[in-house]
C-alpha positions in Angstrom: 8.7 37.4 46.9 10.9 40.3 45.6 14.9 39.9 46.6 14.8 43.0 50.3 18.8 43.4 50.0 21.5 43.2 47.8 25.4 44.1 49.0 27.7 43.3 47.2 31.9 43.1 48.6 34.4 42.8 45.8 37.6 41.1 48.1 39.3 40.9 45.8 40.6 41.8 41.8 39.4 38.1 41.5 36.4 37.1 44.2 32.7 38.4 43.6 30.1 38.1 46.1 26.6 39.0 46.5 24.1 39.1 48.3 20.5 39.1 48.4 17.6 38.3 50.5 14.3 36.8 49.0 11.3 36.7 50.1 10.4 32.8 50.1 11.2 29.8 51.2 14.9 28.4 50.9 13.6 25.1 50.0 12.5 27.1 46.5 15.3 28.5 46.0 17.6 26.2 46.4 15.5 24.1 43.8 15.4 27.2 41.4 18.5 26.6 41.1 18.7 23.0 39.9 15.9 22.2 38.3 15.3 22.9 34.7 11.3 23.4 34.4 12.3 26.4 37.3 15.8 27.7 35.3 14.1 28.1 32.0 11.9 30.7 33.5 14.5 32.8 35.3 18.5 32.0 34.6 20.6 33.8 32.9 20.4 38.2 32.6 17.6 40.9 31.8 16.8 39.8 27.8 19.2 36.8 27.3 16.5 33.0 27.0 17.5 30.0 28.0 17.9 27.7 25.0 18.6 24.6 26.5 19.9 23.0 29.5 21.5 20.1 30.5 21.4 19.3 34.2 23.0 16.5 36.2 22.8 18.3 40.6 23.8 16.4 42.1 27.1 15.5 43.0 29.6 14.9 40.6 27.1 16.1 38.2 27.9 18.6 35.4 25.6 21.5 33.9 25.8 23.0 30.6 23.1 25.3 29.4 22.6 27.1 25.9 21.6 30.6 26.4 20.5 33.0 23.5 21.3 36.9 24.8 19.0 39.9 23.1 21.4 40.6 20.2 21.4 36.7 18.7 24.2 35.7 20.4 24.7 32.2 21.5 26.6 31.3 25.1 27.6 28.1 26.5 28.2 28.3 30.3 29.4 24.9 31.8 31.2 23.0 35.2 31.2 20.1 37.0 29.3 20.3 40.5 31.7 19.7 43.2 29.2 19.8 46.2 25.1 19.3 45.9 24.2 19.8 50.0 19.9 20.6 49.3 19.1 23.5 50.9 21.8 24.7 52.0 25.2 25.2 49.5 26.0 24.3 45.5 29.6 24.3 44.6 30.7 23.8 41.1 32.7 25.2 38.4 32.4 27.8 36.0 33.5 28.3 32.6 32.5 29.3 29.7 32.8 27.2 26.6 32.1 27.6 22.4 28.7 25.0 20.6 31.7 22.3 20.9 31.7 22.5 24.4 35.8 23.4 24.8 36.6 26.0 27.2 37.2 29.3 26.2 38.5 30.4 29.8 40.0 29.6 32.8 37.5 27.6 34.8 36.6 29.9 38.0 34.2 28.2 41.3 30.7 29.4 41.8 29.3 29.2 45.1 26.0 29.0 46.3 24.6 29.4 49.9 21.4 29.2 50.7 20.2 30.4 54.5 17.3 30.3 56.1 15.8 33.8 57.5 13.1 32.5 59.5 10.9 31.9 55.5 13.2 34.2 53.8 16.0 32.9 51.9 19.5 35.1 51.9 21.5 34.7 48.8 24.9 34.2 49.8 27.3 34.5 45.6 30.9 33.9 45.7 32.5 33.8 42.1 36.2 33.5 42.2 39.2 32.4 40.1 38.5 34.9 37.7 41.3 35.7 34.6 40.6 39.7 35.2 38.9 42.7 37.0 37.8 43.1 33.5 35.7 39.3 34.1 34.8 39.8 37.7 32.8 43.6 36.8 31.2 41.6 33.5 30.1 38.7 35.8 29.2 41.2 38.4 26.8 42.7 35.6 25.2 39.6 34.4 25.0 37.8 37.7 23.3 40.9 39.3 21.1 41.3 36.3 20.1 37.5 37.0 19.3 37.8 40.5 16.4 40.1 39.5 15.4 38.0 37.2 14.9 35.6 40.0 13.2 38.0 42.2 10.8 38.2 39.7 10.2 34.7 39.3 9.5 34.2 43.0 7.3 37.2 43.3 5.3 35.9 39.9 5.5 32.2 41.5 3.8 33.3 44.6 1.3 35.2 42.8 0.7 32.0 41.0 
């Protein structure tokens, strides 16, 4: 169940689009984004741990994650779900926050779509509204690594 392809399109200085095809059913790939038991196994760039997740995966619900980097630094992404259309699409706000939940940057919009390809899943991640090209590029690196971790998790799940 590895990701069989990856393509990146940066359609503007403030947008990022990453597409991956996973050898896993759409329903499972979708659930890896909204179920804490799945998130705990793959969320975050390589070397990061998901310390905790507060997740209400429904339209109007919120999320807040506490990630710890390999250097011991703490990171808190948080936002609101604007749309949860299982198993097709997630649309959510995204911002980095401090430990108390105060946003540290502008809110961006993250859209993740899941397309069935005869048992495989085409995932398209569209993240827009970055403050700078540097911020977009940092997210590119983080999301690419996170999707690599998702691919490995799906492969492990298939072997189990």
